[in-house]
N, C-alpha and C positions, 0 to 999 in steps of 0.2 A: 504493500499500499504506500502510495508516494507521499511524503510528508506534506503538511499544510504550508502553504506560502505565508511568508511573513511580510508585511508592507514595509518596504524599503524606503518610502517617501520621508524625507525630514519634516518634521513638524515645524508648522509656521511659528517664527518668534514674535509675539505680539508687543514685546518691548520697543520704544521708538529708537530710531538710530541717534547716536549721541550728536549733540549740536556741534556745529561747524566751528565754533569759537571755544571749543573744549580745550583746556590746556594740555599739553603733551608733557609726559613726565621727564625729569631731568636725564641727561644723558647717560651720567654715571648710576643712577637707579635703573634705568632701563637696562644698561649693560648687566648689573649685578642680578636682576631679575631674571634675565635671558641665561645667565650662568646657572641659576637655580634651577630653572626650568630643564635645562639640558642635564644637569646632575640627576633630577627626579625621573626624566624620560630614561636616562641610561640605565638607573637602578632597576626601573620597571622593565626594560628590555632583557637585562642580565636575568631577571627573575623569569621571564616568560620563556627565555632559552632554556633555562634549567627545567623548567617543569615540561617543556616540550621534549627534552632528552630523555626525562623519566618515562612519560608516556609512550615515546617512541621504543624504549627498552620493555615496555610493560611493567615496570615497577611501579608506576603511579596507579593504584587501582581505580576502577571506572566507578565501581559501586559505592553506596553511602556508608559511612562507618557502621550504622546499626542496620545489618540486613532484614529484610522482609522475613517475619516468622508467623505462619497463619495459626490460627487456633486449631486444635485437633480433637477428634472424638473417636472413640473405639468403633464407630459404625460408618460403613460408606454410605454414599448418597443412595445408592440400591436400597441398603437395608433401613435407611431412614425415610425410603418411601418417598424420595424426592423426584424421581425420574418418572414425569407423568405429563399428560397433555394440559390437565386442569390445574394450573400452577398461579400463584397469585403473588402482586408485588410484596405484600408483607412476608409471606413465606421466603422470597428470595432475599430479601433485606435483612432477615434474620438468620438464614442459613448459608450464603455465599461465601463467607469468611472461615467456615468451619470445613475441615477436611479430614479424611481418615488418617488416624495416626499410623497406619501401616503404609508408607509412601512407597516402599518397595514393591508392592503388590501390582502384577501388570495383568490387566482383564483382556487387553487388545493384544493379541500373540504376535501380530505381524510387524514388521519394521515400522518405526515412527521418527520422522524427521521434524526437529523442531526448530523454528527460525528465531534468532534473537536480533534485535536491533541496538545499534549502540546507544550509550547514554550520554547526553551532553548536559551540562549543570544547567541549561535552560528549560529543557522540556522533560528533565526529571524521569526519563524512562529506564530507570535500574530494574524495573521488577522483572524483566525478562532474564536478566542475568541471574537474579536471585531465584527465580521459579527452576532455572536450568540447573542449579546446584541442588535445591530442595527435592527436585522430582527427577533427578538424573536417571534413576532407575527404569522410568516410564519410556525412556527415549533410547533408540539405537544411534540415531544421529543428530547432532546438534549443529546448526549452521549459523555463526555469528555473520551478520551483513556489514562486511569490514572492506571489501577490496573494489576498485574500479580500474578497468584496463583501457587507457583512454591515448588518443593522438596529440603528440607534441610535435608540431610541424608535420615532417615526413617520417616520425619514429613513433613506436609505440612506448608507453611507461606505466609501470603499475604502481597505482596510488592506494593509500589505506594502512600501510604498513605500522602507522602510529597507533591504529585502533587497537593492535595485538595487546592482550592481557595475559602476562604468563602465569600468574597467580590464579586466575580464573581457570585457564585452560588445564592448567595442573590439577586443580582441585576436582574438574569434571572427570579427568581421567584416573582418579584414585577413589572417585566415590561410588560405591555401591558395589554389588557382585557381579554386574554385568559390564562389558566393555562398551562405552560410548565413543563413536567416532566422531571427531571434531573436523568438520567440512567447512570451512568458511565460503561465503557465498562471493563468487567474482562477478560482476556485471561488465560485460565487454560493450564499451562505449566508442572504442576508436572507429576512424572512418573506415568502410569496408573497402575503399580504394588503397588503404594502407595494410591493413590486416589481412585481407585475403588476396589483392593482386599483386602485392610487391612480396615475393618469395623470401627475401632477407628479412623483412618485419613481421611476416608469418611465422617464420621459424624464431625469431626473437621473442614474439608474443608468447608461444608456447612454453620456450625456455624459462621466460620470467616467471610464469605460473608455476611451473615444474620446480624451479628454485626456491620460490618461496615454500612450496610443500616440502621439500626435502631438507629444509632448515631444521637442524637438530634441536635448536632452542624453542621452536614453534609448537613441535608435536602433532601436527596436522596428519589426517588421515586420508587426505583428498581434497576436493573442491566441490562446490555447485556453481556451475555456469550458468549464467542468463545472458541471452543475445538475441533470442528469437524476435522480441518485440522491437529491438532496436533495427535489426535487419529489416522487419516488415515497412519500418518508418523510411528507411533509407532506399526502398524499392528493391533490395536484394532478391526477396522471395519472387518478385514477378519476372526476374530474368533467369531463364533456365540455367544458362552457365554460371551466373553467379550464386543460385541458390544450391548447385552441386558443388561449388568450391566451398561454400559455408557447411554444408553438410560434411565436406572433406575435412575440413579445419577441426569439427568438432570429434570426428573420429581419430584424427591423428593426436588431438590432446589427450583424448582417452587412452590410446595406445601408449603415448608416452608415460603416462601416470600409471598405468599397469605393467610398466617394466620396472616399477620401483616399488620396494616394499617399505611399509609404514613401519616406524620406529615404536610405535604404540600397540599397535594390533598384529604386527608381524605379516599382515595380509598386503596385498598390493594396494596401492593408493586408488582411491576411487573417484570417479566422475559422475555426478549426478547433474541432469540437464533440466532446466526448467522449461516446461511447454506450456502455451495456453490452450485452454479447453475448447472444442469445436464449438460454434454457436448457432450455426445455421443448418439447415437440411441439407445443401449442397455447400460442400468444402470450396474455398477459395484459395488463391495463392498465399494469402496471409496465414491460412490455417495450417497448424502441424497437424499432417494426417498419418494414416496407418502406414504407408508407403516410408515415409519419413522415420517412423519409428523402428521399421525393419531394418532400415538402411544403417540406424546408429546402435541397435540392440546388441550386437556382439562387441563393440568397443565401449560400452558405458555400463554403469552399475544400476542406474535408476532414472526415472523420469518425474520430475516434481510437478505434477499436474495442477494447475491454478483452476479449480472449480470453486471459484468463489467471484464476487464483483459482476454477478449477472445483471443486476440491476443499476441504475444510477440516478442522479439528479433528475435527468430529463425525462427517464420512465422509472418512477419509484416502485420498489417492490421488493421481493425476498433476494437474499445473497446467494443462494445456492438451492433452488428448487430441485427437489431429488429427481425428476423426470428428466431434468436437464443432466445431472449428474450421471444418471444411468445411460442417456443418450451418448455423452462423451465417451464413457468407456466402451461403450458398443462399438461407436465409431472408430476409435483408435485400436479397437484389437479385431476388426473386421477383415483385416487383409488376409489373403491366403498366405499361409505360412505361420500366422500367429499361433500362440500357444499358450497354455497356462503359465509357462515360465514368463512371459511377456507381462502377462497381468500381474505377476509378483514383482515385476520392476518398477511398477507404478506407486508413486507416493500420492495418493489421493488428496487433492486440498481440502482444508478444513480451516474455516475462518473463525478465530478468537475475537475477532472485532465485529461491529455492526454499523448501522447507518441511521441517521436521522434526516429524513427527508421532509422538505417543504410540499404541503398540499394545495397552497393558496398563495396568491400573490406571485405567481410564477414558479419557476423550478428552481431547485436549490437544495442546499444541506449537504451533508457529507457524512465521513467517517467518524464514529466514535469508538471509546476503549469501555472495559469495565467500570471504570471510575465513573465515565461519564453516565453510563448507564443506570449505575446506582444513584447518582445525583438526580435524574431524572424521575427514577422510581420514587425517592424521597420527597422530591418536590410537588409530582403531580399525581402520585398515588393512582396511576391509570389501571385499568382491567385489562389484563393479557389475554390476546384471543389466539386460538391455534388454526392456522391455514391448512386446510385439509388438501389443497393442490400442491403446495410446495413443501408442506410438511416442517414449517416454522411458526415461531410466536411472532406476534407483533402487537403494537398498541398505539393507539391515536390519542393525542393530546394538543391543546390550544394554548398558545402563548401570545398575549397580546392581539388576540383576534386572528392570528395566523395557525391554520392547523398542521400538524406534523404527523408523520408516520416513522415509527422506530421499529427497525427490525435488528433484532440482535440474538445470538445464539443462547440456547438454554439446555439443560441436562437432556431434556427430551429430544430436540432436534440434533444435538450431537450424537446421543445413544443410536438415533435411527441411521445416521451417516456412518456411524463405525460399524454398524451391523451390515449396512450395504458393501462396505469396504471388505468386510470378512468373508462376505459371500461370494464377492469377485476374486478374493484372494490377493488384494492390493495393500500396500503400506498405507501410511497417513503421512501428510505434508501439513504443519500447523503454522500460519501466519496470524499472528505472532504471539509466543506464549506470554509475554509482559501485557498483553491487553485483554486478557481473559478474566474471568471470575477464578478465585482460588479453587472452589470445589469442582471446576471443570476437570482438573485432574484426576479426580476420582473415578472417571469414565475410562480413562486410558488404561 
């Protein structure tokens, strides 16, 4: 989910300009003042460089000093009778922060990939880092969203090394009885003309990613690669030659990673590829189709299928209607040659965030996290409704005469989708574990 944009416009200064006859300070005073300012600026710059160096080395922890610890109870959400269609705002408010004390128990038997977005002091999104540590045994793969492969003129560069948190990664890999694979996400934003058409830069792009993975200080087990949506924007997927070269790049990266052993797991490095879910009855060039899956399957370890964001502000509605999820899986696994093994390679997308849409005064609205959802329940005390078509909960509320529709996951909607994934034999990919409610982890 893309971050919300901040208004970068500078605020208007209401104070009047100084009068033209205002007296200038004496030259000596001005010089002394300038030296003082330079000294302060130099001190601040030095401090920032030290902090940047610590963060780059991973020694500066990103999480707040007091990690989040949910309330615990001997009973799971199933044993407490909370997984149901008839759920109330009052019940969610009283139960959402209570989780089963047995955090190591896994109800979902297949692989689970958990995305974690970085924490910055301004947006306070440290919850994902804490949830990854607390519920580490629930996951087989954890993907911190850290890296971007970008163009710098006619060359490619890998950015995001400063996000690496050595203490956090080490704690994940030593936490719980099951081995969890740390596979940071890399978004390929480099211009296709650079990374696909120039052989030298294509090789360098693969080398940059592989080199970051084999760094013994990092302890990675592979990566998650996202590039399909960027290639769609650049028109790569409409050109048969470029499309072939794009798929070839992904295959070559997978083969390069498979040739290297992970220090933590002892297995080869893994490559999981992010793919959009088919949306239309007839696939177009921008869609990732069943033939694409077959071409990549032998060189990859999984596909992170984005079965969420079905609706948007222009067309408010559920995040992931179950029929659409079923259609996406049916379409991707329809090619001749597909097998049960291919379904096991898919990490079915599950959203831990929701949306608050405007229903009047035009379109609008946007994504909300669990904290936003709880605030809305506390403020408006809405009545939650179960949509029989999408199999999701939603509610309507009005604020200053404007009607809103809120779609946010519940224990029931999550349980239905986990059952569907288990029926297909797929795994799960969760976006994003810091955006959900604490008791969501009981269903995993």
